[in-house]
C-alpha positions as CSV (number, residue, x, y, z in Angstrom):
1,M,-3.3,0.2,-10.8
2,I,-1.2,-3.0,-10.5
3,V,2.1,-2.6,-8.7
4,P,4.8,-4.8,-10.3
5,V,7.1,-6.9,-8.2
6,V,10.0,-8.7,-9.8
7,S,10.9,-12.1,-8.4
8,V,13.9,-14.2,-9.6
9,E,15.4,-17.5,-8.8
10,G,17.1,-17.3,-5.4
11,D,15.4,-14.1,-4.5
12,P,11.7,-14.8,-3.7
13,F,9.2,-12.1,-2.6
14,P,9.0,-12.5,1.2
15,A,5.6,-14.0,2.2
16,G,2.8,-11.7,3.3
17,G,4.1,-8.5,1.8
18,E,1.9,-5.9,0.2
19,A,2.8,-3.5,-2.7
20,Q,1.1,-0.2,-3.5
21,W,1.6,3.2,-5.0
22,L,2.0,6.4,-3.0
23,T,1.1,9.3,-5.2
24,R,2.7,12.7,-4.5
25,P,1.1,16.1,-5.2
26,D,3.2,16.6,-8.4
27,G,1.9,13.3,-9.8
28,A,5.0,11.3,-9.0
29,M,4.3,7.7,-8.0
30,L,6.4,6.0,-5.4
31,R,6.4,2.2,-5.2
32,V,5.9,1.0,-1.6
33,M,6.1,-2.4,0.0
34,T,5.2,-3.3,3.5
35,W,5.3,-6.5,5.6
36,G,3.0,-6.0,8.6
37,A,3.1,-7.4,12.2
38,H,1.5,-10.6,11.0
39,C,4.5,-11.3,8.8
40,A,7.1,-11.2,11.6
41,K,8.3,-14.7,12.5
42,A,8.4,-13.9,16.2
43,P,6.3,-11.6,18.5
44,C,6.4,-8.3,16.7
45,R,9.0,-5.9,18.2
46,G,8.2,-2.9,16.0
47,T,8.9,-1.8,12.4
48,V,12.2,-1.3,10.5
49,V,11.9,1.5,7.9
50,L,14.3,0.4,5.2
51,A,15.9,2.9,2.8
52,G,18.1,1.7,-0.1
53,G,20.8,3.6,-1.9
54,R,21.3,5.3,-5.2
55,T,20.4,3.0,-8.2
56,E,18.8,0.4,-5.8
57,F,15.3,-1.1,-5.9
58,I,13.2,-2.9,-3.3
59,E,13.8,-6.4,-4.8
60,K,17.5,-6.0,-4.0
61,Y,16.6,-6.1,-0.3
62,F,14.3,-9.1,-0.2
63,E,16.9,-11.1,1.7
64,V,17.4,-8.2,4.2
65,V,13.6,-8.0,4.6
66,D,13.4,-11.7,5.4
67,L,16.2,-11.4,8.0
68,L,14.3,-8.6,9.6
69,L,11.1,-10.6,9.7
70,Q,13.0,-13.4,11.3
71,R,14.1,-11.0,14.0
72,G,10.5,-10.1,14.8
73,F,10.2,-6.8,12.9
74,A,7.6,-5.6,10.5
75,V,9.2,-3.8,7.5
76,A,8.2,-0.8,5.4
77,T,10.2,0.3,2.4
78,F,9.9,2.1,-1.0
79,D,11.8,3.0,-4.2
80,W,13.1,6.5,-4.0
81,R,11.8,9.0,-6.6
82,G,13.8,8.6,-9.8
83,Q,14.8,4.9,-9.4
84,G,13.5,1.4,-9.0
85,L,9.9,1.4,-10.3
86,S,9.0,4.8,-8.9
87,S,8.5,7.7,-11.3
88,R,11.7,8.8,-13.0
89,M,12.7,12.4,-13.1
90,L,13.9,12.8,-16.7
91,D,12.9,11.6,-20.2
92,D,16.0,9.3,-20.2
93,P,14.9,6.8,-17.5
94,R,18.5,5.7,-17.0
95,K,19.7,9.0,-15.7
96,G,20.0,9.2,-11.9
97,H,18.7,12.7,-11.2
98,I,17.3,14.8,-8.4
99,D,16.8,18.5,-8.2
100,D,17.4,18.9,-4.5
101,F,17.6,16.4,-1.6
102,K,14.7,18.3,0.0
103,T,12.6,16.6,-2.7
104,F,13.7,13.2,-1.2
105,D,13.0,14.6,2.3
106,D,9.4,15.6,1.3
107,D,8.8,12.1,-0.3
108,F,10.1,10.4,2.9
109,A,7.9,12.6,5.1
110,A,4.8,11.6,3.1
111,F,5.9,7.9,3.3
112,L,6.4,8.2,7.0
113,S,3.0,9.8,7.6
114,E,0.8,8.0,5.1
115,I,2.3,4.5,5.2
116,V,4.4,3.9,8.3
117,Q,2.6,5.9,11.0
118,S,-0.9,5.0,9.6
119,R,-0.5,1.2,9.7
120,M,2.8,-0.1,10.9
121,P,3.5,-1.1,14.6
122,K,5.7,1.0,16.8
123,P,8.5,1.5,17.8
124,Y,10.2,2.5,14.5
125,V,13.9,1.9,13.7
126,A,15.4,3.4,10.5
127,L,17.9,1.4,8.4
128,G,19.5,3.2,5.5
129,H,22.3,2.3,3.1
130,S,24.5,4.7,1.2
131,M,22.3,7.5,-0.3
132,G,19.5,6.0,1.8
133,G,21.9,6.3,4.8
134,N,22.4,10.0,4.0
135,L,18.6,10.4,3.8
136,M,18.0,8.6,7.1
137,F,20.6,10.8,8.7
138,R,18.5,13.7,7.5
139,A,15.4,11.9,8.8
140,A,17.1,11.7,12.2
141,H,17.3,15.5,12.1
142,D,13.8,16.1,10.7
143,H,11.9,13.3,12.4
144,G,14.1,12.1,15.2
145,K,11.2,12.0,17.7
146,D,9.5,9.4,15.6
147,F,12.3,6.9,15.7
148,A,13.8,4.8,18.6
149,G,17.0,4.6,16.7
150,V,18.7,4.9,13.3
151,V,21.1,2.4,11.7
152,L,23.3,3.5,8.7
153,S,25.2,1.2,6.4
154,A,28.0,3.0,4.6
155,P,26.1,6.2,4.7
156,M,26.9,8.8,2.0
157,L,28.1,11.5,4.3
158,G,31.0,12.2,2.1
159,I,31.9,11.1,-1.4
160,H,35.2,9.3,-2.0
161,L,37.0,11.3,-4.7
162,G,40.6,10.3,-3.9
163,S,41.9,13.5,-2.4
164,P,40.8,16.9,-1.1
165,V,42.2,18.5,-4.3
166,M,40.1,16.3,-6.5
167,E,37.0,17.0,-4.4
168,A,37.6,20.7,-4.7
169,V,38.1,20.4,-8.5
170,T,34.9,18.3,-8.8
171,R,32.8,20.7,-6.8
172,T,34.0,23.6,-9.0
173,L,33.4,21.7,-12.2
174,V,29.9,20.7,-11.1
175,R,29.0,24.3,-10.2
176,V,30.3,25.6,-13.6
177,L,28.4,22.9,-15.6
178,C,25.2,23.6,-13.6
179,A,25.6,27.3,-14.4
180,L,25.9,26.4,-18.0
181,G,22.5,24.7,-17.9
182,L,23.9,21.1,-18.1
183,K,22.5,19.7,-14.8
184,D,20.5,17.1,-16.7
185,R,23.5,15.6,-18.4
186,Y,25.3,12.5,-17.2
187,A,28.2,13.4,-14.8
188,P,31.6,13.1,-16.5
189,G,32.6,9.4,-16.6
190,S,29.1,8.0,-16.2
191,G,26.5,6.8,-18.7
192,P,23.3,4.8,-19.1
193,A,24.6,1.3,-18.1
194,A,23.2,0.2,-14.8
195,A,25.8,-0.5,-12.2
196,D,24.7,-4.1,-11.8
197,E,25.1,-4.7,-15.5
198,E,28.9,-4.5,-15.4
199,P,30.9,-7.7,-15.0
200,F,31.4,-8.9,-11.4
201,D,35.2,-8.5,-11.7
202,E,34.7,-4.8,-12.5
203,N,32.3,-4.0,-9.7
204,V,33.3,-1.9,-6.7
205,V,30.5,-2.6,-4.3
206,T,30.7,-6.3,-3.2
207,S,33.0,-9.3,-3.1
208,D,30.1,-11.7,-3.1
209,P,29.6,-13.1,-6.6
210,E,26.2,-14.8,-5.9
211,R,24.5,-11.8,-4.4
212,Y,25.8,-9.7,-7.3
213,A,24.5,-12.2,-9.8
214,R,21.1,-12.1,-8.1
215,Q,20.9,-8.4,-8.6
216,Q,21.9,-8.8,-12.2
217,R,19.1,-11.4,-12.7
218,V,16.5,-8.8,-11.5
219,I,17.7,-6.2,-14.0
220,A,17.9,-8.8,-16.8
221,K,14.3,-9.7,-16.1
222,A,13.1,-6.1,-15.8
223,P,15.5,-3.7,-17.5
224,S,13.3,-0.8,-16.6
225,I,14.2,-1.2,-12.9
226,G,17.9,-0.5,-13.7
227,L,19.5,3.0,-13.2
228,G,22.6,4.3,-14.8
229,G,25.0,7.0,-13.7
230,P,24.2,10.2,-11.8
231,T,23.5,13.5,-13.5
232,I,25.5,16.6,-12.9
233,G,22.5,17.9,-11.0
234,W,22.4,14.8,-8.8
235,V,26.1,15.3,-7.9
236,A,25.5,19.0,-7.2
237,A,22.5,18.2,-5.0
238,S,24.5,15.6,-3.0
239,F,27.3,18.0,-2.3
240,S,24.8,20.6,-1.1
241,A,23.1,18.1,1.1
242,I,26.3,16.9,2.7
243,E,27.5,20.5,3.3
244,E,24.2,21.3,5.0
245,M,24.4,18.2,7.2
246,S,28.0,18.9,8.2
247,A,27.2,22.1,10.0
248,A,27.6,22.0,13.8
249,A,24.1,23.5,14.3
250,Y,22.5,20.8,12.2
251,L,24.4,17.9,13.9
252,S,23.4,19.3,17.4
253,R,19.8,18.8,16.6
254,I,20.2,15.1,16.0
255,T,19.5,13.5,19.4
256,V,18.2,10.0,18.4
257,P,20.7,7.1,18.9
258,V,22.6,6.5,15.6
259,L,24.7,3.5,14.8
260,A,26.7,3.8,11.6
261,F,28.8,1.2,9.8
262,E,31.7,2.0,7.6
263,A,32.9,-0.5,5.0
264,G,36.7,-0.8,5.4
265,A,37.3,-1.2,1.7
266,D,34.7,1.3,0.5
267,R,35.6,3.1,-2.7
268,L,32.5,5.2,-3.0
269,V,31.9,6.8,0.5
270,Q,34.5,8.8,2.4
271,N,34.8,7.0,5.7
272,E,36.6,9.9,7.4
273,A,33.5,12.0,6.8
274,V,31.2,9.3,8.3
275,R,33.3,9.1,11.4
276,R,33.5,12.9,11.7
277,L,29.8,13.5,11.5
278,V,28.6,10.5,13.5
279,S,31.1,11.3,16.3
280,A,29.7,14.8,16.6
281,L,26.2,13.5,17.5
282,A,24.9,13.4,21.0
283,H,24.3,9.6,20.7
284,G,26.3,8.4,17.8
285,R,28.7,5.5,17.3
286,C,30.6,4.3,14.2
287,I,31.7,0.7,13.7
288,S,34.2,-0.3,11.0
289,I,33.9,-3.6,9.1
290,P,37.5,-4.2,7.8
291,G,37.7,-5.6,4.3
292,S,34.0,-5.1,3.4
293,Q,33.3,-3.3,0.2
294,H,30.5,-0.6,0.0
295,E,27.4,-2.8,0.0
296,I,27.8,-4.4,3.5
297,L,24.4,-5.9,3.4
298,M,25.1,-7.6,0.1
299,E,28.6,-8.8,1.1
300,Q,30.1,-12.1,2.0
301,E,28.9,-13.8,5.2
302,E,31.8,-12.7,7.4
303,F,31.1,-9.1,6.8
304,R,27.3,-9.4,7.0
305,F,27.6,-11.3,10.3
306,A,29.6,-8.4,11.8
307,F,26.8,-6.0,10.7
308,W,23.9,-8.2,12.0
309,D,25.6,-9.0,15.3
310,A,26.1,-5.3,16.1
311,F,22.6,-4.5,14.7
312,D,21.0,-7.0,17.1
313,R,22.8,-5.7,20.1
314,F,21.9,-2.1,19.2
315,V,18.2,-2.7,18.8
316,E,18.1,-4.9,21.9
317,T,19.5,-1.9,23.8
318,L,17.0,0.4,22.1
319,L,14.0,-1.6,22.8
320,S,14.8,-2.8,26.3
321,S,15.4,0.7,27.7
322,T,12.6,3.1,28.9
323,D,15.0,6.0,28.5
324,R,16.9,7.1,25.4
325,P,19.9,4.7,25.6
326,V,23.5,5.7,25.1
327,V,24.9,3.8,22.1
328,S,28.1,2.9,23.8
329,D,26.1,0.7,26.2
330,F,25.7,-2.1,23.7
């Protein structure tokens, strides 16, 4: 079966990549793309396992893939179940839904085993953004021995709801609505419009108009790749996942080096939660990028430079050490 790839002006498909389907036991199909060692523009240093956030799709990261290839890395990535061009969860394809984050965990375990470990060069470094950062944090717990290090961009380790009172109210409301059998409904305040379909002036994820416009061109060309707001069930599942990950016993089992970036002007992720969880890790460090909105990797150059500068120093420390490095060393 042909695997579709959407390419638009200013966002070409990085040369040498391969696309395929990964079929799960329940019939769900995950769209996968890989760029092997032969694609790296320098002697290959290993593989970056790239995980996008909620609503995102592989094409949004073509520029990031190219920057990783320039740094000598092979790259493996995929569309999470329920978004991009992977199988959607509900009849309404614009609903961002998941039953439980453990479903994401199982999909990632299959991707790691069947795609990454079967064909991609070691060592492996995970790079996850937002929801993908949450899930790579979970991967650090479940598969830490498989990774040299984990990098998180504005990881969803807490949801920005304005105040503890509003968070408590939201949690209660979500529980009640799920109990009433409404988990498949859009969460209050959300709907079918894809986030990248709103005008630039109304977006809360980037201050870079060209990168935002590039994302809009992809959805305009392939509307089926767009994803709307989350369902009540997705919100409930995300709260449950964050609660599980916040437990001291859970955090104590993450021993792989973790470097997390918080976006100083983030209006989606709770930065205090990111700092709290990452500081509790055996080898965790959090870096703030003042002024950056949520999508650091899709931001203006000054913010992206701060990210890539720290990323480069972190991976250099990881790959030059025969022992597990201490992240404060870079």
